[in-house]
LOFIBA-458463 format. One line per 8 residues: their letters; for each residue z, y, x of C-alpha. Coordinates in nm, 2 decimals. Example, Ala and Ser with C-alpha at 12.3 -4.5 7.8 and 13.67 -1.06 7.14 Angstrom:
2
AS> 0.78,-0.45,1.23 ~ 0.71,-0.11,1.37
This chain:
286
MMSSIQTI> 0.00,0.00,0.00 ~ -0.08,0.35,0.12 ~ 0.23,0.55,0.22 ~ 0.29,0.88,0.05 ~ 0.38,1.23,0.15 ~ 0.51,1.19,0.25 ~ 0.68,1.06,0.00 ~ 0.79,1.32,-0.26
PIVDRAAR> 1.02,1.09,-0.46 ~ 0.96,1.21,-0.82 ~ 0.98,0.99,-1.12 ~ 0.74,0.69,-1.15 ~ 0.46,0.73,-1.40 ~ 0.54,0.58,-1.75 ~ 0.34,0.28,-1.86 ~ 0.17,0.47,-2.14
PPRMTGTM> -0.15,0.66,-2.06 ~ -0.10,1.03,-1.96 ~ -0.19,1.31,-2.19 ~ -0.47,1.52,-2.05 ~ -0.37,1.84,-2.23 ~ -0.03,1.98,-2.31 ~ 0.29,1.87,-2.14 ~ 0.27,1.63,-1.85
TRAGTMEL> 0.52,1.36,-1.94 ~ 0.57,1.19,-1.60 ~ 0.44,1.23,-1.25 ~ 0.46,1.04,-0.93 ~ 0.41,1.12,-0.56 ~ 0.13,1.31,-0.40 ~ -0.01,1.13,-0.10 ~ -0.20,1.33,0.16
VVVEHDAD> -0.49,1.13,0.30 ~ -0.64,1.29,0.61 ~ -1.01,1.24,0.68 ~ -0.99,1.19,1.06 ~ -1.12,0.95,1.31 ~ -0.99,1.10,1.64 ~ -0.69,0.88,1.74 ~ -0.52,1.16,1.95
RVRELVAC> -0.53,1.39,1.65 ~ -0.40,1.11,1.43 ~ -0.10,1.07,1.66 ~ -0.02,1.44,1.63 ~ -0.04,1.43,1.25 ~ 0.17,1.12,1.23 ~ 0.44,1.31,1.42 ~ 0.42,1.57,1.14
GLRTFLVD> 0.49,1.32,0.87 ~ 0.14,1.23,0.77 ~ 0.07,0.85,0.74 ~ -0.26,0.78,0.57 ~ -0.60,0.84,0.73 ~ -0.96,0.78,0.61 ~ -1.21,0.67,0.87 ~ -1.55,0.76,0.71
WEHLGKDA> -1.84,0.53,0.78 ~ -2.06,0.65,0.50 ~ -2.40,0.77,0.61 ~ -2.68,0.57,0.46 ~ -2.90,0.80,0.25 ~ -2.64,1.08,0.28 ~ -2.86,1.32,0.48 ~ -3.13,1.31,0.22
RQRGFDTE> -2.90,1.32,-0.08 ~ -2.69,1.61,0.04 ~ -2.96,1.81,0.20 ~ -2.92,2.18,0.10 ~ -2.57,2.13,-0.02 ~ -2.24,2.25,0.15 ~ -2.12,1.91,0.26 ~ -2.00,1.74,0.58
IRPATLED> -2.16,1.43,0.74 ~ -1.97,1.30,1.04 ~ -1.98,0.92,1.03 ~ -1.72,0.74,1.24 ~ -1.76,0.41,1.43 ~ -1.59,0.07,1.45 ~ -1.42,0.19,1.77 ~ -1.29,0.49,1.58
LRSVSGVP> -1.14,0.26,1.31 ~ -0.98,0.03,1.57 ~ -0.83,0.33,1.75 ~ -0.69,0.49,1.43 ~ -0.56,0.16,1.29 ~ -0.39,0.11,1.63 ~ -0.18,0.43,1.61 ~ 0.18,0.34,1.53
DAVAWCRL> 0.28,0.42,1.17 ~ -0.08,0.52,1.08 ~ -0.23,0.35,0.77 ~ -0.61,0.34,0.81 ~ -0.85,0.32,0.51 ~ -1.23,0.31,0.57 ~ -1.50,0.44,0.34 ~ -1.80,0.22,0.36
NRFGPHTA> -2.16,0.29,0.26 ~ -2.26,0.25,-0.11 ~ -2.31,-0.10,-0.23 ~ -2.61,-0.29,-0.09 ~ -2.72,-0.58,0.12 ~ -2.52,-0.44,0.41 ~ -2.19,-0.44,0.22 ~ -2.07,-0.79,0.31
SEVETAIG> -2.11,-0.72,0.68 ~ -1.94,-0.39,0.65 ~ -1.64,-0.54,0.47 ~ -1.59,-0.80,0.74 ~ -1.63,-0.56,1.02 ~ -1.39,-0.30,0.87 ~ -1.12,-0.56,0.79 ~ -1.16,-0.70,1.14
GGAHGLFL> -1.13,-0.35,1.28 ~ -0.79,-0.31,1.12 ~ -0.86,-0.13,0.79 ~ -0.57,-0.14,0.55 ~ -0.80,-0.06,0.26 ~ -1.17,0.00,0.18 ~ -1.34,0.27,-0.03 ~ -1.67,0.20,-0.20
PMVTRPAE> -1.86,0.52,-0.26 ~ -2.13,0.62,-0.51 ~ -2.04,0.35,-0.76 ~ -2.30,0.33,-1.04 ~ -2.24,-0.01,-1.21 ~ -1.94,-0.24,-1.28 ~ -2.13,-0.53,-1.12 ~ -2.11,-0.35,-0.79
VQSFLGLV> -1.74,-0.33,-0.80 ~ -1.70,-0.69,-0.92 ~ -1.91,-0.80,-0.62 ~ -1.72,-0.57,-0.38 ~ -1.38,-0.71,-0.50 ~ -1.52,-1.06,-0.44 ~ -1.62,-0.98,-0.09 ~ -1.28,-0.83,-0.01
GGRVGVGI> -1.10,-1.12,-0.16 ~ -0.76,-0.95,-0.19 ~ -0.72,-0.92,0.19 ~ -0.69,-0.54,0.19 ~ -0.66,-0.26,-0.07 ~ -0.97,-0.15,-0.26 ~ -1.07,0.19,-0.39 ~ -1.38,0.33,-0.54
LIETMEGL> -1.53,0.68,-0.57 ~ -1.66,0.81,-0.90 ~ -1.93,1.05,-0.79 ~ -2.23,0.97,-1.01 ~ -2.31,1.03,-1.37 ~ -2.36,0.65,-1.41 ~ -2.02,0.59,-1.26 ~ -1.85,0.83,-1.50
ASVRQLAS> -2.03,0.67,-1.80 ~ -1.88,0.33,-1.69 ~ -1.52,0.44,-1.63 ~ -1.39,0.23,-1.92 ~ -1.54,-0.09,-1.78 ~ -1.45,0.00,-1.42 ~ -1.09,0.06,-1.52 ~ -1.06,-0.31,-1.61
FPLDRVYF> -1.09,-0.41,-1.24 ~ -0.77,-0.44,-1.01 ~ -0.83,-0.13,-0.81 ~ -0.57,0.04,-0.58 ~ -0.73,0.38,-0.56 ~ -0.99,0.58,-0.75 ~ -1.12,0.91,-0.62 ~ -1.35,1.15,-0.81
GLNDFAIS> -1.60,1.30,-0.56 ~ -1.69,1.65,-0.68 ~ -1.97,1.72,-0.43 ~ -2.18,1.41,-0.50 ~ -2.11,1.42,-0.87 ~ -2.25,1.78,-0.88 ~ -2.55,1.66,-0.69 ~ -2.60,1.37,-0.93
RGGGPIFR> -2.62,1.63,-1.21 ~ -2.89,1.82,-1.02 ~ -2.67,2.07,-0.85 ~ -2.45,2.36,-0.97 ~ -2.09,2.44,-0.90 ~ -1.89,2.14,-0.78 ~ -1.59,2.24,-0.99 ~ -1.79,2.22,-1.31
AVLDGSVA> -1.66,1.86,-1.34 ~ -1.30,2.00,-1.35 ~ -1.39,2.27,-1.60 ~ -1.58,2.05,-1.84 ~ -1.33,1.77,-1.85 ~ -1.52,1.51,-1.65 ~ -1.24,1.46,-1.40 ~ -0.99,1.44,-1.68
RAREAFAG> -1.20,1.18,-1.86 ~ -1.20,0.97,-1.55 ~ -0.83,1.01,-1.49 ~ -0.76,0.91,-1.85 ~ -0.96,0.59,-1.81 ~ -0.78,0.50,-1.49 ~ -0.44,0.59,-1.63 ~ -0.27,0.29,-1.46
TRFGFGGL> -0.44,0.34,-1.12 ~ -0.36,0.58,-0.83 ~ -0.61,0.87,-0.88 ~ -0.73,1.17,-0.69 ~ -0.99,1.44,-0.67 ~ -1.08,1.75,-0.46 ~ -0.92,1.84,-0.13 ~ -0.61,2.03,-0.02
TAVDAGYP> -0.50,2.25,0.26 ~ -0.24,2.52,0.32 ~ -0.09,2.63,-0.02 ~ -0.17,2.99,0.04 ~ -0.53,2.92,0.15 ~ -0.83,2.76,-0.01 ~ -1.16,2.92,-0.11 ~ -1.32,2.98,-0.35
VPCHRLLE> -1.05,2.80,-0.55 ~ -0.70,2.87,-0.42 ~ -0.52,2.55,-0.31 ~ -0.22,2.61,-0.53 ~ -0.44,2.62,-0.84 ~ -0.59,2.28,-0.75 ~ -0.25,2.14,-0.68 ~ -0.13,2.26,-1.03
EMARLQCD> -0.43,2.09,-1.19 ~ -0.36,1.77,-0.99 ~ -0.01,1.77,-1.13 ~ -0.13,1.83,-1.48 ~ -0.37,1.53,-1.45 ~ -0.10,1.32,-1.29 ~ -0.29,1.27,-0.97 ~ -0.14,1.06,-0.69
FSFLRRSF> -0.34,1.15,-0.38 ~ -0.59,1.39,-0.24 ~ -0.78,1.43,0.09 ~ -0.72,1.67,0.37 ~ -1.05,1.74,0.54 ~ -1.26,2.05,0.63 ~ -1.04,2.32,0.50 ~ -0.73,2.15,0.64
RRDLATRP> -0.89,2.12,0.98 ~ -0.99,2.49,0.97 ~ -0.65,2.60,0.87 ~ -0.49,2.40,1.15 ~ -0.63,2.66,1.39 ~ -0.39,2.92,1.25 ~ -0.08,2.73,1.15 ~ 0.09,2.40,1.25
AAAIVAGL> 0.03,2.09,1.05 ~ 0.40,2.04,0.98 ~ 0.41,2.38,0.81 ~ 0.11,2.29,0.59 ~ 0.27,1.96,0.49 ~ 0.60,2.12,0.42 ~ 0.44,2.39,0.21 ~ 0.24,2.14,0.00
ETAWRGCL> 0.56,1.93,-0.06 ~ 0.75,2.23,-0.18 ~ 0.46,2.35,-0.40 ~ 0.42,2.00,-0.55 ~ 0.78,1.99,-0.65 ~ 0.73,2.32,-0.82 ~ 0.42,2.19,-1.00 ~ 0.62,1.90,-1.14
SRDSAAIE> 0.91,2.11,-1.26 ~ 0.69,2.33,-1.49 ~ 0.74,2.33,-1.87 ~ 0.45,2.29,-2.11 ~ 0.39,2.66,-2.14 ~ 0.36,2.70,-1.76 ~ 0.13,2.41,-1.74 ~ -0.11,2.55,-2.00
RDHAALCG> -0.09,2.90,-1.85 ~ -0.18,2.77,-1.50 ~ -0.46,2.55,-1.64 ~ -0.60,2.86,-1.82 ~ -0.58,3.06,-1.50 ~ -0.77,2.79,-1.31 ~ -1.04,2.77,-1.58 ~ -1.08,3.14,-1.55
ILRGLA> -1.15,3.11,-1.18 ~ -1.39,2.82,-1.24 ~ -1.59,3.00,-1.51 ~ -1.64,3.28,-1.26 ~ -1.80,3.04,-1.02 ~ -2.05,2.90,-1.28
């Protein structure tokens, strides 16, 4: 199981599905997953209390798919995965390429390289996930990314699988729609729809950084929405790496932990007010 931030020990989620509007009834921990494949940097971040790291192998078709969009492509290697998984107290997950003839080989290589869990991106059909789970065979954790219109249309079926993590990828989902603002999926309820379907599974979307940073959407507004939707994890990636140049990682982590506790202590009126404020920002980006 992925360790959490690190762990903010709030109440475990109730068995019933969460409400997507109104008062959030229960919430769990917020796990910060750092997208990083440099072992020396991982050691530094582990010392700051971070534990979970994503080594990103995805690259097949990504250049063509994301050409012209503000995304990042920096695929890691098997040696990167071995190095990160070998760092004491680090939990390494690996994002593979989308499902295809290469998947069986990638699964074996990643597990052999020390991955604690595997993410399958660009899911479009339940059959892909069923085959992926069969290839993994329960040896490590399994997560999927909802980042296509086909994937979103299949969330009810996908939620029947024994998944450890589900992440909603805003960038690729926007691309699958033909472009437009990536946060449209938050504004129009697409992320909430996926979260509701996966009510019993650890779920995340977006990315976090220092609470007082974030552009064009302030980080604290995203964190508030994550709490409203009862998210359990999110990624630290480009914005986080950029903000590390001006402040220590330990300060960023401590700030997120404090802010997360504040998000979970809000009453229903505050939750609705903060959600309305976020929607106002997102409408301005449309």
